[in-house]
TORKOL-4160 file (C-alpha; in steps of 0.2 Angstrom, whole numbers, padded with zeros to 4 digits, m for minus):
438
<pt num="1" X="m0051" Y="0139" Z="0389"/>
<pt num="2" X="m0045" Y="0122" Z="0381"/>
<pt num="3" X="m0045" Y="0109" Z="0393"/>
<pt num="4" X="m0028" Y="0101" Z="0395"/>
<pt num="5" X="m0026" Y="0082" Z="0395"/>
<pt num="6" X="m0016" Y="0076" Z="0410"/>
<pt num="7" X="m0003" Y="0062" Z="0411"/>
<pt num="8" X="0001" Y="0064" Z="0390"/>
<pt num="9" X="0016" Y="0053" Z="0387"/>
<pt num="10" X="0025" Y="0070" Z="0383"/>
<pt num="11" X="0021" Y="0078" Z="0400"/>
<pt num="12" X="0028" Y="0061" Z="0408"/>
<pt num="13" X="0044" Y="0063" Z="0397"/>
<pt num="14" X="0047" Y="0079" Z="0403"/>
<pt num="15" X="0045" Y="0077" Z="0422"/>
<pt num="16" X="0054" Y="0062" Z="0422"/>
<pt num="17" X="0070" Y="0068" Z="0411"/>
<pt num="18" X="0082" Y="0057" Z="0416"/>
<pt num="19" X="0100" Y="0063" Z="0417"/>
<pt num="20" X="0113" Y="0056" Z="0404"/>
<pt num="21" X="0126" Y="0056" Z="0416"/>
<pt num="22" X="0117" Y="0048" Z="0430"/>
<pt num="23" X="0101" Y="0037" Z="0427"/>
<pt num="24" X="0095" Y="0039" Z="0446"/>
<pt num="25" X="0093" Y="0057" Z="0445"/>
<pt num="26" X="0080" Y="0068" Z="0433"/>
<pt num="27" X="0088" Y="0085" Z="0425"/>
<pt num="28" X="0068" Y="0092" Z="0425"/>
<pt num="29" X="0066" Y="0106" Z="0437"/>
<pt num="30" X="0053" Y="0113" Z="0447"/>
<pt num="31" X="0044" Y="0126" Z="0437"/>
<pt num="32" X="0026" Y="0135" Z="0436"/>
<pt num="33" X="0019" Y="0119" Z="0433"/>
<pt num="34" X="0029" Y="0106" Z="0441"/>
<pt num="35" X="0034" Y="0102" Z="0461"/>
<pt num="36" X="0044" Y="0087" Z="0467"/>
<pt num="37" X="0042" Y="0078" Z="0484"/>
<pt num="38" X="0051" Y="0065" Z="0491"/>
<pt num="39" X="0037" Y="0057" Z="0500"/>
<pt num="40" X="0019" Y="0057" Z="0504"/>
<pt num="41" X="0011" Y="0061" Z="0521"/>
<pt num="42" X="m0004" Y="0068" Z="0527"/>
<pt num="43" X="0004" Y="0079" Z="0539"/>
<pt num="44" X="0010" Y="0089" Z="0524"/>
<pt num="45" X="m0009" Y="0090" Z="0517"/>
<pt num="46" X="m0010" Y="0110" Z="0520"/>
<pt num="47" X="0007" Y="0111" Z="0508"/>
<pt num="48" X="0000" Y="0101" Z="0495"/>
<pt num="49" X="m0017" Y="0111" Z="0496"/>
<pt num="50" X="m0008" Y="0128" Z="0494"/>
<pt num="51" X="0001" Y="0120" Z="0480"/>
<pt num="52" X="m0015" Y="0115" Z="0473"/>
<pt num="53" X="m0025" Y="0131" Z="0473"/>
<pt num="54" X="m0009" Y="0141" Z="0465"/>
<pt num="55" X="m0010" Y="0128" Z="0452"/>
<pt num="56" X="m0029" Y="0130" Z="0449"/>
<pt num="57" X="m0026" Y="0149" Z="0449"/>
<pt num="58" X="m0012" Y="0147" Z="0435"/>
<pt num="59" X="m0012" Y="0134" Z="0422"/>
<pt num="60" X="m0014" Y="0118" Z="0431"/>
<pt num="61" X="0002" Y="0108" Z="0436"/>
<pt num="62" X="0008" Y="0091" Z="0444"/>
<pt num="63" X="0014" Y="0086" Z="0461"/>
<pt num="64" X="0025" Y="0071" Z="0460"/>
<pt num="65" X="0029" Y="0063" Z="0474"/>
<pt num="66" X="0045" Y="0050" Z="0476"/>
<pt num="67" X="0059" Y="0064" Z="0467"/>
<pt num="68" X="0070" Y="0071" Z="0481"/>
<pt num="69" X="0072" Y="0090" Z="0479"/>
<pt num="70" X="0090" Y="0094" Z="0478"/>
<pt num="71" X="0097" Y="0083" Z="0469"/>
<pt num="72" X="0081" Y="0078" Z="0461"/>
<pt num="73" X="0084" Y="0058" Z="0465"/>
<pt num="74" X="0072" Y="0046" Z="0459"/>
<pt num="75" X="0066" Y="0038" Z="0475"/>
<pt num="76" X="0051" Y="0031" Z="0472"/>
<pt num="77" X="0038" Y="0028" Z="0485"/>
<pt num="78" X="0040" Y="0011" Z="0496"/>
<pt num="79" X="0033" Y="0004" Z="0511"/>
<pt num="80" X="0022" Y="0014" Z="0522"/>
<pt num="81" X="0024" Y="0028" Z="0511"/>
<pt num="82" X="0018" Y="0021" Z="0496"/>
<pt num="83" X="0002" Y="0011" Z="0505"/>
<pt num="84" X="m0003" Y="0029" Z="0510"/>
<pt num="85" X="m0004" Y="0036" Z="0492"/>
<pt num="86" X="m0011" Y="0021" Z="0486"/>
<pt num="87" X="m0025" Y="0021" Z="0498"/>
<pt num="88" X="m0029" Y="0038" Z="0495"/>
<pt num="89" X="m0049" Y="0039" Z="0498"/>
<pt num="90" X="m0056" Y="0051" Z="0482"/>
<pt num="91" X="m0069" Y="0057" Z="0494"/>
<pt num="92" X="m0058" Y="0061" Z="0508"/>
<pt num="93" X="m0046" Y="0070" Z="0498"/>
<pt num="94" X="m0060" Y="0081" Z="0488"/>
<pt num="95" X="m0067" Y="0084" Z="0504"/>
<pt num="96" X="m0052" Y="0092" Z="0510"/>
<pt num="97" X="m0050" Y="0103" Z="0494"/>
<pt num="98" X="m0068" Y="0110" Z="0496"/>
<pt num="99" X="m0066" Y="0112" Z="0514"/>
<pt num="100" X="m0053" Y="0124" Z="0512"/>
<pt num="101" X="m0056" Y="0131" Z="0494"/>
<pt num="102" X="m0070" Y="0137" Z="0483"/>
<pt num="103" X="m0073" Y="0137" Z="0468"/>
<pt num="104" X="m0070" Y="0118" Z="0467"/>
<pt num="105" X="m0054" Y="0111" Z="0464"/>
<pt num="106" X="m0053" Y="0097" Z="0450"/>
<pt num="107" X="m0039" Y="0084" Z="0452"/>
<pt num="108" X="m0033" Y="0068" Z="0443"/>
<pt num="109" X="m0022" Y="0055" Z="0452"/>
<pt num="110" X="m0010" Y="0043" Z="0444"/>
<pt num="111" X="0003" Y="0029" Z="0449"/>
<pt num="112" X="0020" Y="0029" Z="0438"/>
<pt num="113" X="0031" Y="0015" Z="0437"/>
<pt num="114" X="0048" Y="0019" Z="0431"/>
<pt num="115" X="0065" Y="0010" Z="0431"/>
<pt num="116" X="0057" Y="m0002" Z="0446"/>
<pt num="117" X="0051" Y="0012" Z="0455"/>
<pt num="118" X="0034" Y="0020" Z="0460"/>
<pt num="119" X="0030" Y="0039" Z="0458"/>
<pt num="120" X="0013" Y="0045" Z="0465"/>
<pt num="121" X="0006" Y="0061" Z="0452"/>
<pt num="122" X="m0005" Y="0072" Z="0458"/>
<pt num="123" X="m0012" Y="0084" Z="0444"/>
<pt num="124" X="m0022" Y="0100" Z="0446"/>
<pt num="125" X="m0033" Y="0107" Z="0432"/>
<pt num="126" X="m0032" Y="0125" Z="0429"/>
<pt num="127" X="m0049" Y="0132" Z="0437"/>
<pt num="128" X="m0064" Y="0136" Z="0424"/>
<pt num="129" X="m0070" Y="0149" Z="0439"/>
<pt num="130" X="m0055" Y="0159" Z="0445"/>
<pt num="131" X="m0050" Y="0165" Z="0457"/>
<pt num="132" X="m0051" Y="0148" Z="0469"/>
<pt num="133" X="m0050" Y="0158" Z="0487"/>
<pt num="134" X="m0045" Y="0149" Z="0501"/>
<pt num="135" X="m0061" Y="0148" Z="0513"/>
<pt num="136" X="m0052" Y="0140" Z="0529"/>
<pt num="137" X="m0036" Y="0142" Z="0539"/>
<pt num="138" X="m0023" Y="0126" Z="0540"/>
<pt num="139" X="m0008" Y="0128" Z="0550"/>
<pt num="140" X="0004" Y="0140" Z="0545"/>
<pt num="141" X="0002" Y="0136" Z="0526"/>
<pt num="142" X="m0016" Y="0141" Z="0524"/>
<pt num="143" X="m0026" Y="0158" Z="0529"/>
<pt num="144" X="m0043" Y="0160" Z="0525"/>
<pt num="145" X="m0046" Y="0174" Z="0511"/>
<pt num="146" X="m0030" Y="0171" Z="0503"/>
<pt num="147" X="m0027" Y="0168" Z="0486"/>
<pt num="148" X="m0012" Y="0158" Z="0479"/>
<pt num="149" X="m0004" Y="0158" Z="0463"/>
<pt num="150" X="0010" Y="0148" Z="0455"/>
<pt num="151" X="0025" Y="0158" Z="0452"/>
<pt num="152" X="0043" Y="0149" Z="0445"/>
<pt num="153" X="0043" Y="0135" Z="0457"/>
<pt num="154" X="0034" Y="0142" Z="0471"/>
<pt num="155" X="0017" Y="0144" Z="0477"/>
<pt num="156" X="0013" Y="0164" Z="0485"/>
<pt num="157" X="0000" Y="0174" Z="0488"/>
<pt num="158" X="m0006" Y="0182" Z="0472"/>
<pt num="159" X="0001" Y="0197" Z="0466"/>
<pt num="160" X="m0008" Y="0212" Z="0459"/>
<pt num="161" X="m0003" Y="0209" Z="0440"/>
<pt num="162" X="m0009" Y="0191" Z="0441"/>
<pt num="163" X="m0025" Y="0196" Z="0452"/>
<pt num="164" X="m0030" Y="0210" Z="0440"/>
<pt num="165" X="m0028" Y="0197" Z="0425"/>
<pt num="166" X="m0038" Y="0185" Z="0433"/>
<pt num="167" X="m0052" Y="0197" Z="0435"/>
<pt num="168" X="m0051" Y="0205" Z="0418"/>
<pt num="169" X="m0053" Y="0188" Z="0411"/>
<pt num="170" X="m0067" Y="0184" Z="0422"/>
<pt num="171" X="m0077" Y="0200" Z="0416"/>
<pt num="172" X="m0073" Y="0196" Z="0399"/>
<pt num="173" X="m0080" Y="0178" Z="0400"/>
<pt num="174" X="m0096" Y="0185" Z="0409"/>
<pt num="175" X="m0098" Y="0198" Z="0395"/>
<pt num="176" X="m0096" Y="0184" Z="0382"/>
<pt num="177" X="m0109" Y="0173" Z="0391"/>
<pt num="178" X="m0123" Y="0187" Z="0391"/>
<pt num="179" X="m0120" Y="0191" Z="0373"/>
<pt num="180" X="m0124" Y="0173" Z="0370"/>
<pt num="181" X="m0139" Y="0172" Z="0380"/>
<pt num="182" X="m0145" Y="0189" Z="0372"/>
<pt num="183" X="m0143" Y="0182" Z="0355"/>
<pt num="184" X="m0154" Y="0167" Z="0358"/>
<pt num="185" X="m0167" Y="0178" Z="0367"/>
<pt num="186" X="m0166" Y="0189" Z="0350"/>
<pt num="187" X="m0168" Y="0174" Z="0342"/>
<pt num="188" X="m0182" Y="0167" Z="0350"/>
<pt num="189" X="m0191" Y="0182" Z="0356"/>
<pt num="190" X="m0192" Y="0191" Z="0371"/>
<pt num="191" X="m0210" Y="0186" Z="0375"/>
<pt num="192" X="m0209" Y="0170" Z="0370"/>
<pt num="193" X="m0191" Y="0167" Z="0380"/>
<pt num="194" X="m0192" Y="0160" Z="0398"/>
<pt num="195" X="m0177" Y="0154" Z="0410"/>
<pt num="196" X="m0175" Y="0137" Z="0416"/>
<pt num="197" X="m0165" Y="0135" Z="0432"/>
<pt num="198" X="m0156" Y="0118" Z="0430"/>
<pt num="199" X="m0153" Y="0117" Z="0449"/>
<pt num="200" X="m0170" Y="0121" Z="0456"/>
<pt num="201" X="m0181" Y="0114" Z="0440"/>
<pt num="202" X="m0190" Y="0132" Z="0439"/>
<pt num="203" X="m0195" Y="0140" Z="0423"/>
<pt num="204" X="m0201" Y="0157" Z="0422"/>
<pt num="205" X="m0205" Y="0169" Z="0409"/>
<pt num="206" X="m0216" Y="0184" Z="0404"/>
<pt num="207" X="m0231" Y="0172" Z="0402"/>
<pt num="208" X="m0230" Y="0164" Z="0421"/>
<pt num="209" X="m0220" Y="0153" Z="0428"/>
<pt num="210" X="m0220" Y="0132" Z="0434"/>
<pt num="211" X="m0210" Y="0120" Z="0441"/>
<pt num="212" X="m0202" Y="0104" Z="0435"/>
<pt num="213" X="m0202" Y="0090" Z="0447"/>
<pt num="214" X="m0184" Y="0087" Z="0454"/>
<pt num="215" X="m0187" Y="0070" Z="0451"/>
<pt num="216" X="m0187" Y="0071" Z="0432"/>
<pt num="217" X="m0175" Y="0082" Z="0429"/>
<pt num="218" X="m0162" Y="0068" Z="0426"/>
<pt num="219" X="m0175" Y="0061" Z="0415"/>
<pt num="220" X="m0177" Y="0076" Z="0402"/>
<pt num="221" X="m0174" Y="0073" Z="0385"/>
<pt num="222" X="m0169" Y="0087" Z="0375"/>
<pt num="223" X="m0173" Y="0089" Z="0357"/>
<pt num="224" X="m0161" Y="0100" Z="0348"/>
<pt num="225" X="m0169" Y="0112" Z="0335"/>
<pt num="226" X="m0173" Y="0105" Z="0319"/>
<pt num="227" X="m0173" Y="0088" Z="0324"/>
<pt num="228" X="m0186" Y="0077" Z="0332"/>
<pt num="229" X="m0187" Y="0062" Z="0345"/>
<pt num="230" X="m0192" Y="0044" Z="0339"/>
<pt num="231" X="m0194" Y="0042" Z="0358"/>
<pt num="232" X="m0213" Y="0042" Z="0362"/>
<pt num="233" X="m0219" Y="0047" Z="0379"/>
<pt num="234" X="m0202" Y="0054" Z="0385"/>
<pt num="235" X="m0202" Y="0071" Z="0392"/>
<pt num="236" X="m0195" Y="0083" Z="0379"/>
<pt num="237" X="m0190" Y="0100" Z="0379"/>
<pt num="238" X="m0184" Y="0110" Z="0362"/>
<pt num="239" X="m0167" Y="0115" Z="0365"/>
<pt num="240" X="m0156" Y="0129" Z="0355"/>
<pt num="241" X="m0139" Y="0127" Z="0355"/>
<pt num="242" X="m0132" Y="0112" Z="0367"/>
<pt num="243" X="m0132" Y="0105" Z="0384"/>
<pt num="244" X="m0120" Y="0099" Z="0394"/>
<pt num="245" X="m0119" Y="0089" Z="0410"/>
<pt num="246" X="m0113" Y="0097" Z="0425"/>
<pt num="247" X="m0101" Y="0091" Z="0437"/>
<pt num="248" X="m0110" Y="0085" Z="0453"/>
<pt num="249" X="m0127" Y="0086" Z="0445"/>
<pt num="250" X="m0141" Y="0074" Z="0447"/>
<pt num="251" X="m0134" Y="0062" Z="0435"/>
<pt num="252" X="m0122" Y="0056" Z="0446"/>
<pt num="253" X="m0101" Y="0057" Z="0449"/>
<pt num="254" X="m0088" Y="0046" Z="0443"/>
<pt num="255" X="m0079" Y="0039" Z="0458"/>
<pt num="256" X="m0060" Y="0043" Z="0456"/>
<pt num="257" X="m0048" Y="0029" Z="0455"/>
<pt num="258" X="m0027" Y="0029" Z="0454"/>
<pt num="259" X="m0024" Y="0024" Z="0436"/>
<pt num="260" X="m0007" Y="0015" Z="0437"/>
<pt num="261" X="0005" Y="0016" Z="0422"/>
<pt num="262" X="0021" Y="0011" Z="0417"/>
<pt num="263" X="0036" Y="0022" Z="0412"/>
<pt num="264" X="0043" Y="0015" Z="0394"/>
<pt num="265" X="0061" Y="0022" Z="0388"/>
<pt num="266" X="0075" Y="0016" Z="0374"/>
<pt num="267" X="0080" Y="0001" Z="0386"/>
<pt num="268" X="0063" Y="m0005" Z="0388"/>
<pt num="269" X="0059" Y="m0004" Z="0368"/>
<pt num="270" X="0075" Y="m0012" Z="0363"/>
<pt num="271" X="0076" Y="m0026" Z="0377"/>
<pt num="272" X="0058" Y="m0030" Z="0374"/>
<pt num="273" X="0062" Y="m0033" Z="0355"/>
<pt num="274" X="0078" Y="m0042" Z="0359"/>
<pt num="275" X="0068" Y="m0052" Z="0374"/>
<pt num="276" X="0054" Y="m0056" Z="0362"/>
<pt num="277" X="0043" Y="m0050" Z="0376"/>
<pt num="278" X="0024" Y="m0053" Z="0375"/>
<pt num="279" X="0021" Y="m0033" Z="0381"/>
<pt num="280" X="0005" Y="m0029" Z="0385"/>
<pt num="281" X="0001" Y="m0013" Z="0375"/>
<pt num="282" X="0013" Y="m0013" Z="0360"/>
<pt num="283" X="0007" Y="0001" Z="0353"/>
<pt num="284" X="0013" Y="0013" Z="0368"/>
<pt num="285" X="0030" Y="0007" Z="0363"/>
<pt num="286" X="0028" Y="0012" Z="0346"/>
<pt num="287" X="0023" Y="0030" Z="0351"/>
<pt num="288" X="0035" Y="0032" Z="0364"/>
<pt num="289" X="0048" Y="0030" Z="0350"/>
<pt num="290" X="0042" Y="0050" Z="0344"/>
<pt num="291" X="0048" Y="0055" Z="0361"/>
<pt num="292" X="0065" Y="0048" Z="0361"/>
<pt num="293" X="0082" Y="0056" Z="0355"/>
<pt num="294" X="0082" Y="0045" Z="0338"/>
<pt num="295" X="0069" Y="0036" Z="0326"/>
<pt num="296" X="0081" Y="0021" Z="0323"/>
<pt num="297" X="0073" Y="0009" Z="0337"/>
<pt num="298" X="0066" Y="m0007" Z="0334"/>
<pt num="299" X="0047" Y="m0004" Z="0330"/>
<pt num="300" X="0042" Y="m0018" Z="0318"/>
<pt num="301" X="0042" Y="m0029" Z="0333"/>
<pt num="302" X="0029" Y="m0019" Z="0340"/>
<pt num="303" X="0019" Y="m0016" Z="0325"/>
<pt num="304" X="0018" Y="m0034" Z="0322"/>
<pt num="305" X="0012" Y="m0038" Z="0341"/>
<pt num="306" X="m0001" Y="m0024" Z="0339"/>
<pt num="307" X="m0009" Y="m0030" Z="0325"/>
<pt num="308" X="m0010" Y="m0014" Z="0315"/>
<pt num="309" X="m0007" Y="m0012" Z="0298"/>
<pt num="310" X="0008" Y="0000" Z="0293"/>
<pt num="311" X="m0003" Y="0013" Z="0285"/>
<pt num="312" X="m0013" Y="0013" Z="0302"/>
<pt num="313" X="0003" Y="0014" Z="0312"/>
<pt num="314" X="0007" Y="0029" Z="0302"/>
<pt num="315" X="m0009" Y="0036" Z="0306"/>
<pt num="316" X="m0007" Y="0034" Z="0325"/>
<pt num="317" X="0010" Y="0041" Z="0324"/>
<pt num="318" X="0003" Y="0057" Z="0315"/>
<pt num="319" X="m0010" Y="0059" Z="0329"/>
<pt num="320" X="0004" Y="0059" Z="0343"/>
<pt num="321" X="0007" Y="0075" Z="0349"/>
<pt num="322" X="0028" Y="0078" Z="0350"/>
<pt num="323" X="0038" Y="0093" Z="0349"/>
<pt num="324" X="0054" Y="0081" Z="0343"/>
<pt num="325" X="0058" Y="0078" Z="0325"/>
<pt num="326" X="0059" Y="0059" Z="0329"/>
<pt num="327" X="0041" Y="0058" Z="0325"/>
<pt num="328" X="0041" Y="0063" Z="0308"/>
<pt num="329" X="0059" Y="0054" Z="0304"/>
<pt num="330" X="0049" Y="0038" Z="0311"/>
<pt num="331" X="0034" Y="0041" Z="0299"/>
<pt num="332" X="0046" Y="0043" Z="0284"/>
<pt num="333" X="0056" Y="0026" Z="0289"/>
<pt num="334" X="0041" Y="0019" Z="0289"/>
<pt num="335" X="0032" Y="0025" Z="0273"/>
<pt num="336" X="0049" Y="0024" Z="0262"/>
<pt num="337" X="0052" Y="0004" Z="0269"/>
<pt num="338" X="0071" Y="0009" Z="0270"/>
<pt num="339" X="0081" Y="m0005" Z="0280"/>
<pt num="340" X="0097" Y="m0002" Z="0289"/>
<pt num="341" X="0105" Y="m0017" Z="0280"/>
<pt num="342" X="0123" Y="m0015" Z="0274"/>
<pt num="343" X="0133" Y="m0023" Z="0259"/>
<pt num="344" X="0148" Y="m0031" Z="0266"/>
<pt num="345" X="0162" Y="m0023" Z="0258"/>
<pt num="346" X="0175" Y="m0034" Z="0245"/>
<pt num="347" X="0188" Y="m0023" Z="0246"/>
<pt num="348" X="0205" Y="m0026" Z="0253"/>
<pt num="349" X="0207" Y="m0012" Z="0268"/>
<pt num="350" X="0210" Y="m0017" Z="0285"/>
<pt num="351" X="0191" Y="m0011" Z="0288"/>
<pt num="352" X="0183" Y="m0022" Z="0274"/>
<pt num="353" X="0193" Y="m0037" Z="0279"/>
<pt num="354" X="0188" Y="m0037" Z="0297"/>
<pt num="355" X="0169" Y="m0034" Z="0293"/>
<pt num="356" X="0170" Y="m0050" Z="0283"/>
<pt num="357" X="0178" Y="m0059" Z="0296"/>
<pt num="358" X="0166" Y="m0055" Z="0309"/>
<pt num="359" X="0151" Y="m0058" Z="0297"/>
<pt num="360" X="0159" Y="m0077" Z="0295"/>
<pt num="361" X="0160" Y="m0077" Z="0313"/>
<pt num="362" X="0142" Y="m0072" Z="0316"/>
<pt num="363" X="0137" Y="m0086" Z="0304"/>
<pt num="364" X="0147" Y="m0100" Z="0312"/>
<pt num="365" X="0143" Y="m0092" Z="0331"/>
<pt num="366" X="0160" Y="m0088" Z="0337"/>
<pt num="367" X="0160" Y="m0071" Z="0339"/>
<pt num="368" X="0169" Y="m0064" Z="0355"/>
<pt num="369" X="0157" Y="m0057" Z="0366"/>
<pt num="370" X="0170" Y="m0045" Z="0375"/>
<pt num="371" X="0173" Y="m0035" Z="0360"/>
<pt num="372" X="0173" Y="m0016" Z="0363"/>
<pt num="373" X="0177" Y="m0001" Z="0353"/>
<pt num="374" X="0181" Y="m0001" Z="0334"/>
<pt num="375" X="0182" Y="m0019" Z="0335"/>
<pt num="376" X="0165" Y="m0020" Z="0341"/>
<pt num="377" X="0159" Y="m0007" Z="0328"/>
<pt num="378" X="0166" Y="m0018" Z="0314"/>
<pt num="379" X="0155" Y="m0031" Z="0321"/>
<pt num="380" X="0141" Y="m0021" Z="0322"/>
<pt num="381" X="0141" Y="m0017" Z="0305"/>
<pt num="382" X="0145" Y="m0034" Z="0299"/>
<pt num="383" X="0128" Y="m0040" Z="0309"/>
<pt num="384" X="0119" Y="m0027" Z="0296"/>
<pt num="385" X="0129" Y="m0037" Z="0282"/>
<pt num="386" X="0120" Y="m0053" Z="0286"/>
<pt num="387" X="0105" Y="m0057" Z="0275"/>
<pt num="388" X="0088" Y="m0059" Z="0282"/>
<pt num="389" X="0088" Y="m0076" Z="0281"/>
<pt num="390" X="0106" Y="m0077" Z="0289"/>
<pt num="391" X="0100" Y="m0067" Z="0305"/>
<pt num="392" X="0083" Y="m0078" Z="0306"/>
<pt num="393" X="0093" Y="m0093" Z="0307"/>
<pt num="394" X="0104" Y="m0087" Z="0320"/>
<pt num="395" X="0091" Y="m0075" Z="0328"/>
<pt num="396" X="0093" Y="m0081" Z="0346"/>
<pt num="397" X="0113" Y="m0081" Z="0344"/>
<pt num="398" X="0114" Y="m0063" Z="0337"/>
<pt num="399" X="0100" Y="m0056" Z="0349"/>
<pt num="400" X="0109" Y="m0063" Z="0364"/>
<pt num="401" X="0125" Y="m0054" Z="0358"/>
<pt num="402" X="0117" Y="m0037" Z="0356"/>
<pt num="403" X="0108" Y="m0038" Z="0372"/>
<pt num="404" X="0124" Y="m0040" Z="0381"/>
<pt num="405" X="0134" Y="m0026" Z="0370"/>
<pt num="406" X="0118" Y="m0015" Z="0374"/>
<pt num="407" X="0118" Y="m0019" Z="0393"/>
<pt num="408" X="0136" Y="m0016" Z="0395"/>
<pt num="409" X="0139" Y="m0002" Z="0383"/>
<pt num="410" X="0125" Y="0009" Z="0378"/>
<pt num="411" X="0123" Y="0020" Z="0393"/>
<pt num="412" X="0141" Y="0026" Z="0392"/>
<pt num="413" X="0143" Y="0024" Z="0373"/>
<pt num="414" X="0148" Y="0039" Z="0362"/>
<pt num="415" X="0143" Y="0044" Z="0345"/>
<pt num="416" X="0147" Y="0030" Z="0332"/>
<pt num="417" X="0146" Y="0015" Z="0343"/>
<pt num="418" X="0129" Y="0021" Z="0350"/>
<pt num="419" X="0123" Y="0025" Z="0333"/>
<pt num="420" X="0129" Y="0007" Z="0326"/>
<pt num="421" X="0121" Y="m0003" Z="0342"/>
<pt num="422" X="0104" Y="0005" Z="0336"/>
<pt num="423" X="0107" Y="0002" Z="0317"/>
<pt num="424" X="0113" Y="m0015" Z="0320"/>
<pt num="425" X="0098" Y="m0019" Z="0332"/>
<pt num="426" X="0085" Y="m0011" Z="0319"/>
<pt num="427" X="0091" Y="m0022" Z="0305"/>
<pt num="428" X="0089" Y="m0036" Z="0316"/>
<pt num="429" X="0072" Y="m0031" Z="0319"/>
<pt num="430" X="0068" Y="m0027" Z="0301"/>
<pt num="431" X="0075" Y="m0043" Z="0297"/>
<pt num="432" X="0062" Y="m0054" Z="0309"/>
<pt num="433" X="0047" Y="m0043" Z="0310"/>
<pt num="434" X="0046" Y="m0033" Z="0295"/>
<pt num="435" X="0039" Y="m0046" Z="0282"/>
<pt num="436" X="0025" Y="m0049" Z="0294"/>
<pt num="437" X="0020" Y="m0031" Z="0293"/>
<pt num="438" X="0009" Y="m0026" Z="0278"/>
């Protein structure tokens, strides 16, 4: 079973999929791997535990605190609610899991900021050893000996088909492990093979047995077959295969901490560029474009800030896992070096005349900031008709116009206007920053 990496940008974008009609609401739905809670409180702990066990027995999943159920409003956590979440003691949380379920439930926690609001996320990993069984009652939600499973948007007692599938998978895994052990024994020889209990330090074989002191278990140095140790005087064992550390073993455990991250969306990418913000992780802004609906967003500002070369940026983007076609289009845009510059038309049509008029108004900084509709589209195309030097010499003025128009029109803009806004912003980004990216 391949371990899933929680809190990937793709997952976060799916969870916080904002409604185009209402920026205060998400259109994501509760599912076999997603559940929303408006608030966090210890009184509801049994419900959280039940959902967690259900996720562990299925494919893993998220509990998101700060999103109302119906409709799915972005409430966020605040005040006492937020403090309760931020003050979660990982040891106490793990103790609650271990007191009510076995085998162990693996979990990860994160705090996520989006649109000025803070959300709490609890991710439950798919269990490596299923089924996870309830070992202790808790109110009306948890009953000893029950096995919970995550169905579409619900956590319930497991049904026969899912339980049978879990037990068959467990049997197949055990058979595979037995075959691996038998192959190793056959390679070594039955009389020469022994069993090393990593928990007790006991080694037994056909020639007798011996015990390794517990204090030495963490100091053992394994030599892989065909290699040698350059560390003299270190206790060594010949290793056929490989050894991986066990959770909770003598090497010690790492204390969980709440990781805090900030969400990045189209507005953050655009406004950070126009404001020339000193963003802390510019590479994250570049990667986020892969998850947006268009590749025509400013990118060179962030490449320059990151210090990466264009080749390195493409390499990073190729490593981003995204189902969107935007990633490929962005990579092609960077590889080709094509820009969004337009030629100012010389014709006598009304459209050509207006574009020339707006280009001159931009040069003299006399554009009406209240432009709307078709007139605004002509002005945006005129921005793309300016040379790179003209954009640089009027940078502050043009960026202020674009910032105003983006804030005022982009969220409600339809088709051509939204596209013209994006491409004009892209050309300004290219004119100001592309030359510094090699």
